C-alpha positions in Angstrom: 119.2 88.6 99.1 116.2 86.5 98.0 113.9 88.3 100.5 114.7 91.7 99.0 114.4 91.0 95.2 111.1 92.9 95.1 112.5 95.9 97.0 111.9 99.2 95.3 115.0 100.8 93.8 113.6 104.2 92.9 110.9 106.7 94.0 108.4 105.6 91.4 108.7 101.8 91.6 105.3 101.7 93.3 103.6 103.9 90.7 104.3 102.0 87.5 100.7 100.8 87.1 98.8 103.5 88.9 95.6 102.6 90.6 96.0 98.9 89.6 98.7 98.6 92.3 96.4 99.7 95.1 93.5 97.6 93.8 95.5 94.4 93.6 97.0 94.9 97.1 93.6 95.8 98.5 92.4 92.4 97.3 95.4 90.7 98.8 94.7 92.3 102.2 91.1 91.0 102.2 92.3 87.5 101.3 95.0 87.4 103.9 93.4 88.8 107.0 93.1 87.7 109.6 92.8 83.9 109.1 96.1 83.6 107.2 98.1 84.8 110.3 99.6 82.4 112.9 97.9 82.3 116.3 99.1 85.2 118.5 100.1 87.5 115.7 98.4 90.9 116.1 96.2 91.9 113.2 97.6 95.0 111.5 95.8 94.5 108.2 93.7 97.6 107.4 91.2 95.9 105.1 89.4 98.9 103.6 90.4 101.4 106.3 93.5 103.4 106.8 95.4 105.4 109.4 96.0 109.2 109.4 98.5 110.9 111.7 97.0 113.2 114.3 99.9 115.7 114.1 102.0 117.1 111.4 104.9 117.0 113.8 106.7 114.1 115.5 105.9 114.4 119.2 108.4 114.3 122.1 108.9 110.9 123.8 106.9 110.1 126.9 110.1 109.3 128.9 111.4 112.9 128.6 114.6 111.8 126.8 116.1 113.4 123.6 113.3 114.1 121.2 112.7 115.5 117.7 113.4 119.0 116.3 110.8 121.4 117.6 109.2 124.6 116.3 111.0 127.8 117.0 108.9 129.5 119.8 109.6 132.9 118.3 107.9 131.9 115.1 104.9 129.6 116.0 103.4 127.7 113.2 100.0 129.1 112.1 97.8 127.7 109.3 95.0 129.3 107.3 91.8 129.8 109.3 93.4 130.1 112.7 93.0 133.9 112.9 96.8 134.6 113.0 99.6 135.5 110.7 100.2 132.5 108.5 103.7 131.1 109.1 105.4 128.0 107.8 107.2 125.6 110.1 110.5 127.0 111.3 112.8 124.8 113.4 114.3 125.7 116.7 117.6 127.4 115.9 119.4 125.7 118.8 118.3 122.1 118.7 120.2 119.9 121.2 120.1 116.9 118.9 121.7 118.4 115.8 125.4 118.4 114.9 126.7 121.8 113.8 126.4 121.1 110.0 122.8 119.9 110.3 121.8 122.9 112.5 123.4 125.2 110.0 121.3 123.6 107.2 118.1 124.0 109.2 119.0 127.6 110.1 119.7 128.5 106.5 116.2 127.2 105.6 114.7 129.3 108.4 116.6 132.4 107.1 115.3 131.8 103.6 111.8 131.7 104.9 112.2 134.9 106.8 113.5 136.6 103.6 110.3 135.6 101.8 111.4 132.5 100.0 108.5 130.1 99.4 108.5 127.3 102.0 107.6 123.8 100.8 107.9 120.2 101.9 109.9 117.7 99.9 106.6 116.0 99.0 105.5 119.1 97.2 108.0 118.2 94.5 106.9 114.5 94.6 109.8 113.3 96.6 109.0 110.7 99.3 108.4 112.2 102.7 111.2 110.2 104.2 111.5 107.7 107.1 110.4 108.5 109.7 108.7 111.6 108.3 106.1 109.3 106.7 104.6 109.1 110.2 103.3 112.7 109.8 100.8 112.3 107.0 97.7 113.8 108.5 95.4 114.1 105.4 96.4 111.1 103.3 95.8 107.7 105.0 98.2 104.8 105.3 97.2 101.2 104.8 98.7 98.0 106.0 98.7 94.7 104.0 99.7 91.8 106.2 100.8 88.3 105.4 103.0 85.8 107.3 106.2 86.8 105.5 105.6 90.5 104.8 103.8 93.6 105.9 103.3 96.0 103.1 102.7 99.7 104.0 100.8 101.7 101.4 100.9 105.5 101.6 98.2 107.4 99.6 100.7 110.3 99.2 102.9 109.7 96.2 101.8 107.0 96.3 104.6 105.1 98.1 104.9 101.5 99.0 107.2 100.0 101.7 107.9 96.3 102.0 108.7 95.1 105.5 110.1 91.5 105.4 109.3 89.6 108.5 111.7 87.7 110.7 114.7 88.0 108.5 118.0 89.9 109.0 119.1 92.9 107.0 121.3 92.3 104.0 124.9 93.3 104.5 125.5 96.9 103.3 122.3 97.5 101.3 122.5 100.0 98.5 120.9 103.3 99.8 117.4 103.9 98.3 114.5 106.3 98.9 112.6 104.0 101.3 115.5 101.9 102.6 115.5 98.3 103.5 112.9 97.3 106.2 112.7 94.1 108.2 110.2 93.5 110.9 109.0 91.3 113.8 106.3 91.4 116.4 106.7 92.1 120.1 103.4 91.0 121.7 100.8 93.3 120.2 103.3 95.6 118.6 104.7 95.6 115.0 108.4 96.6 115.0 109.9 97.9 111.7 113.7 98.3 111.5 115.0 100.3 108.5 118.5 101.0 107.2 119.9 101.7 103.7 118.2 105.1 103.3 119.7 107.6 100.9 120.4 111.1 102.1 117.9 112.8 99.7 114.9 112.9 102.1 114.2 114.8 105.3 113.6 113.4 108.8 110.7 115.7 109.6 108.7 118.6 108.2 111.4 121.1 109.3 113.6 119.8 106.5 116.1 118.3 109.0 118.7 116.4 106.9 120.4 113.1 107.6 123.2 110.9 106.2 123.1 107.4 104.8 123.9 106.2 108.3 120.3 106.8 109.4 118.8 103.9 111.3 115.1 104.0 112.2 113.1 101.7 114.3 109.3 102.2 114.3 106.8 100.5 116.7 103.1 100.4 116.0 100.4 99.3 118.4 96.7 99.3 117.5 94.2 100.1 120.3 91.9 97.3 121.5 88.9 99.1 120.0 90.8 99.5 116.7 89.9 103.2 116.4 93.4 104.5 117.0 97.0 103.4 116.7 100.1 104.5 118.6 103.5 104.8 116.9 106.9 105.4 118.4 110.2 105.8 116.6 113.8 105.6 117.6 116.3 107.4 115.3 120.0 107.1 115.2 122.5 108.7 112.8 125.9 109.5 114.1 126.6 111.6 111.0 123.8 114.0 111.9 122.6 113.8 115.5 124.5 114.2 118.8 122.6 111.3 120.3 119.9 108.7 119.6 116.5 110.2 120.0 112.9 109.1 120.1 109.4 110.5 119.2 105.8 109.4 119.1 102.8 109.8 116.9 99.1 109.0 117.3 97.1 107.7 114.3 93.3 108.0 113.8 91.2 105.5 111.9 90.5 106.8 108.4 87.4 105.6 106.6 88.5 106.4 103.0 88.4 103.1 101.1 91.8 102.0 99.7 90.3 102.0 96.1 89.7 105.8 96.5 92.9 106.7 98.2 95.5 107.0 95.4 97.1 110.4 95.0 99.5 110.4 92.1 101.7 113.4 92.8 103.7 113.6 89.5 100.5 113.5 87.4 98.8 116.3 89.4 101.6 118.8 90.0 101.9 120.7 86.7 102.2 124.3 87.9 105.5 125.7 89.1 104.2 126.7 92.5 107.3 125.6 94.4 110.3 126.7 92.3 110.6 123.7 90.0 113.7 125.3 88.6 115.4 124.8 92.0 113.8 121.5 93.0 112.5 119.7 89.9 110.1 116.8 90.1 112.2 113.6 90.0 111.9 111.5 86.9 112.3 107.7 86.4 114.2 107.2 83.1 115.2 103.5 83.5 112.6 100.8 84.4 113.2 99.1 87.8 112.2 95.7 86.5 
């Protein structure tokens, strides 16, 4: 258990000191990269640069196998400025990877949207985006802080912080939390992040696809040789929700926003009741984590 004593136990554990958290970790990144890493370990440290997802959706796997939930072709997504009727994301009503209860949950959300109910992502109420949905942050950059024993992933949105403890096993039966328990290792130039112990309060994607606490996610990240882009793949398994294991991919683009300017504190900037706060209130931390 010693490796996980610092693991967050609630959604706001990373937000206790505001900007100070990001500034301190930014300094740690500068001090640790890249000379503090053993020979042969790929350099994932972001320094003062971050990574932004190229797509708001998880993309199908290259091998043509089972992939993520897709948009309903009858209701194509359209955003402001595209010259079309603005539509929120609506999931395929017959996804091959969803068990009946999960498909019913997604279909209900689709029906609510068609009846005029306001669509919103979990992040709009300051909940974490979820693993692997955190791979779809297109506007807010993600930063990597890398040492020999840990890779810390900082997300501007929230903000949220994930600790990936390197070359150690998972603890037996970890208590489910918002960000789960992540351990990692390297496979050549690739960082592999293995996460279990996730609670069932988040969504897998931006179609509000649910999951159970059996969710097991393996992410793989590889930075291009020119360090201007990064490829990510993810394998998802949850026998309580999905009919099979499935995979997806994501491309990340280098983001030039300095880490010191990249904090977005959701709970302090979400005062208006734009998204039915009576139905989905902003979560509150009432007991200190440490």
